[in-house]
N, C-alpha and C positions, 0 to 999 in steps of 0.2 A: 871552825868546825862545828862548835856547841850552837853558835848562832844559825847556822843552816839547818841543822838537826831540827831546832826548835821552830823555824820557818816551815819546814816540812810537817810537822806535826800541827801546827796552826793551821796550814792550808786543808789538810784533811778533817781537823775538827770543825773548821767552817764549812766545810762541804756536807758534812754529816747533818749539821746544824741547820743549813739551808734546806735539804732533802727533809728533813722532818717537820719543819715549817711549811714547805710545799704540800707534803700530805696531809698535814692537820687542815689547811686552806681548803683542800681539795675536798677532804670530809664534811668540812663546815657548808663549803658550797652544796656538796650533794644532799645532805641534811636540810638545808632550805629549801632547795628544790623540791624534795620529797614532802616536807611540812606544806609548801605551797601547792604542791599537786594533789594532796589528799581532798582539798576543797574542789579540785577542777578536774574531777574525773580519776582520782587515782593515781597508782604510780604509773600507769601508760601514759596520763596526761602529761606528768611531770616529764616523762621522758620524751615525748613528741615535743614539748616545750625546749627541752636541751637540746634535741636531735635538730630541730629546725625545719624538717620538712614534713612532719605530720604522718610520717608513716607509722611509727611505734614499733617497729618490727621486732622488738625484744633482744637484739643483739647490744650487748653491754659495751662493746669495744666501739661499735659506731657511735653510740650515743654520747661516750668520750670523747671522739674525735673532734676537733674544732671546724666549725664550716669556714670556707672561704668567704670574705666579704666581698659585696658585689662591686667590681670595678666602676670607678667615675669616668665619664664622656664628658667631653668638654662639647657643649652646644655650639654648631655652627654660626649661630647668628648672634649670640650676645657673648659668648665664651663661658658662661656659668657652667660648673661642673656639676652632673647629676647622675645618679646610679644608673648603670646601662640598663637594668631591667624596668625603668621608669623613664628612659628616654624615647623618643619619637623619631623612627627612621624615614626620611623622605630623600629619595633619588640618590641612596647611598650615603647621605648626609645624616648625623643626629641632633636631635634638638631637645631643650628642655622642655618645651610646651607647644600646644597644637597652634598657638597665634604665632610663634617663631616660624614652625615649619609651614604654615600657609603663606606668611610673607615671604620666606624663601622661595616657594614653590609658585607665587606669583609673580616673580623677578622675571623678567625679559632675560633671554639668553641667546647667546650666539650673534647673528646678524641684527636682531632686534635691539641688542643692547647698546648698539652704536647710537 
């Protein structure tokens, strides 16, 4: 019973310590962002950099929410994965570069392919 109580206390103590470390890390990151933003247009520049969208709407909650990463799309020609925003769409297929899209578009289809 004594060991069980000790484990419970140890669990809550470790949770408390992790919470303090996370908060200290967040404060340090915010301090670094504000120090870097002072040279690049003040706090609004730092907020735009953290926000990722360049709006700088002044909403502290929106600035602290992480932005989702751009999903990777597989090139239909070579299989290389590229960010969705950088991929090129031709005939419903996505490609990593214009050369691969051109090569795919010039390929014969249907009866011409035989």
